[in-house]
ROMARNU-549714 format. One record per residue (C-alpha): residue number from 1; x negated, y, z. Coordinates in steps of 0.02 Angstrom, whole numbers. Example, Ala and Ser with C-alpha at 12.3 -4.5 7.8 and 13.67 -1.06 7.14 Angstrom:
2
+-------+--------+--------+--------+
| fimar |      u |      v |      w |
+-------+--------+--------+--------+
|     1 |   -615 |   -225 |    390 |
|     2 |   -684 |    -53 |    357 |
+-------+--------+--------+--------+
***
This chain:
88
+-------+--------+--------+--------+
| fimar |      u |      v |      w |
+-------+--------+--------+--------+
|     1 |    177 |   4691 |   -271 |
|     2 |    223 |   4846 |   -171 |
|     3 |     59 |   4837 |    -75 |
|     4 |    -43 |   4826 |   -235 |
|     5 |     51 |   4970 |   -313 |
|     6 |     28 |   5082 |   -162 |
|     7 |   -156 |   5036 |   -158 |
|     8 |   -171 |   5087 |   -342 |
|     9 |    -81 |   5251 |   -307 |
|    10 |   -199 |   5291 |   -162 |
|    11 |   -352 |   5244 |   -264 |
|    12 |   -315 |   5323 |   -432 |
|    13 |   -165 |   5440 |   -443 |
|    14 |   -210 |   5591 |   -336 |
|    15 |    -25 |   5594 |   -291 |
|    16 |     45 |   5702 |   -151 |
|    17 |    211 |   5610 |   -140 |
|    18 |    266 |   5430 |   -164 |
|    19 |    445 |   5366 |   -161 |
|    20 |    480 |   5181 |   -135 |
|    21 |    652 |   5103 |   -156 |
|    22 |    701 |   4922 |   -130 |
|    23 |    871 |   4879 |   -202 |
|    24 |    974 |   4720 |   -201 |
|    25 |   1118 |   4679 |   -316 |
|    26 |   1215 |   4516 |   -329 |
|    27 |   1093 |   4450 |   -458 |
|    28 |    927 |   4543 |   -437 |
|    29 |    805 |   4622 |   -318 |
|    30 |    732 |   4785 |   -380 |
|    31 |    579 |   4881 |   -325 |
|    32 |    556 |   5058 |   -389 |
|    33 |    400 |   5159 |   -348 |
|    34 |    370 |   5335 |   -410 |
|    35 |    226 |   5455 |   -379 |
|    36 |    185 |   5632 |   -430 |
|    37 |      5 |   5595 |   -475 |
|    38 |   -100 |   5615 |   -632 |
|    39 |    -22 |   5468 |   -723 |
|    40 |   -109 |   5349 |   -844 |
|    41 |    -89 |   5285 |  -1020 |
|    42 |     21 |   5131 |   -999 |
|    43 |    -27 |   5071 |  -1174 |
|    44 |   -215 |   5071 |  -1134 |
|    45 |   -265 |   4888 |  -1125 |
|    46 |   -411 |   4928 |  -1010 |
|    47 |   -291 |   5003 |   -882 |
|    48 |   -179 |   4849 |   -892 |
|    49 |   -322 |   4726 |   -871 |
|    50 |   -390 |   4787 |   -704 |
|    51 |   -383 |   4674 |   -552 |
|    52 |   -243 |   4774 |   -469 |
|    53 |   -133 |   4775 |   -624 |
|    54 |   -166 |   4591 |   -656 |
|    55 |   -112 |   4555 |   -477 |
|    56 |     50 |   4651 |   -503 |
|    57 |     92 |   4563 |   -666 |
|    58 |     46 |   4389 |   -603 |
|    59 |    144 |   4409 |   -441 |
|    60 |    298 |   4468 |   -536 |
|    61 |    279 |   4326 |   -661 |
|    62 |    269 |   4199 |   -520 |
|    63 |    448 |   4245 |   -469 |
|    64 |    513 |   4270 |   -648 |
|    65 |    506 |   4458 |   -625 |
|    66 |    489 |   4599 |   -751 |
|    67 |    371 |   4747 |   -730 |
|    68 |    395 |   4914 |   -819 |
|    69 |    288 |   5069 |   -806 |
|    70 |    321 |   5246 |   -866 |
|    71 |    186 |   5376 |   -844 |
|    72 |    145 |   5553 |   -898 |
|    73 |     18 |   5683 |   -846 |
|    74 |    160 |   5801 |   -799 |
|    75 |    270 |   5687 |   -694 |
|    76 |    159 |   5549 |   -626 |
|    77 |    200 |   5365 |   -634 |
|    78 |    360 |   5268 |   -612 |
|    79 |    357 |   5078 |   -592 |
|    80 |    507 |   4962 |   -588 |
|    81 |    504 |   4779 |   -544 |
|    82 |    659 |   4672 |   -566 |
|    83 |    666 |   4496 |   -494 |
|    84 |    814 |   4379 |   -517 |
|    85 |    888 |   4308 |   -358 |
|    86 |    902 |   4121 |   -350 |
|    87 |   1068 |   4047 |   -293 |
|    88 |   1057 |   3911 |   -163 |
+-------+--------+--------+--------+
***
């Protein structure tokens, strides 16, 4: 998921900076990626249906994860992925 997101940032965002955080709590693994690029309309169905975005959503779904995007022209894009940890 992180690889696909970084690839999308490099390809489309025109960002100068990218911040990647991987966080673990007792119950979840979180991935937060933020860039300062041009942003995109997260409600645009054409943007959500591209191969890269489909890869992100399907990979998150495969591990019961949630994907959330926030994006504006002024502040770039922020993506959060939250995956529940499985107890053994």
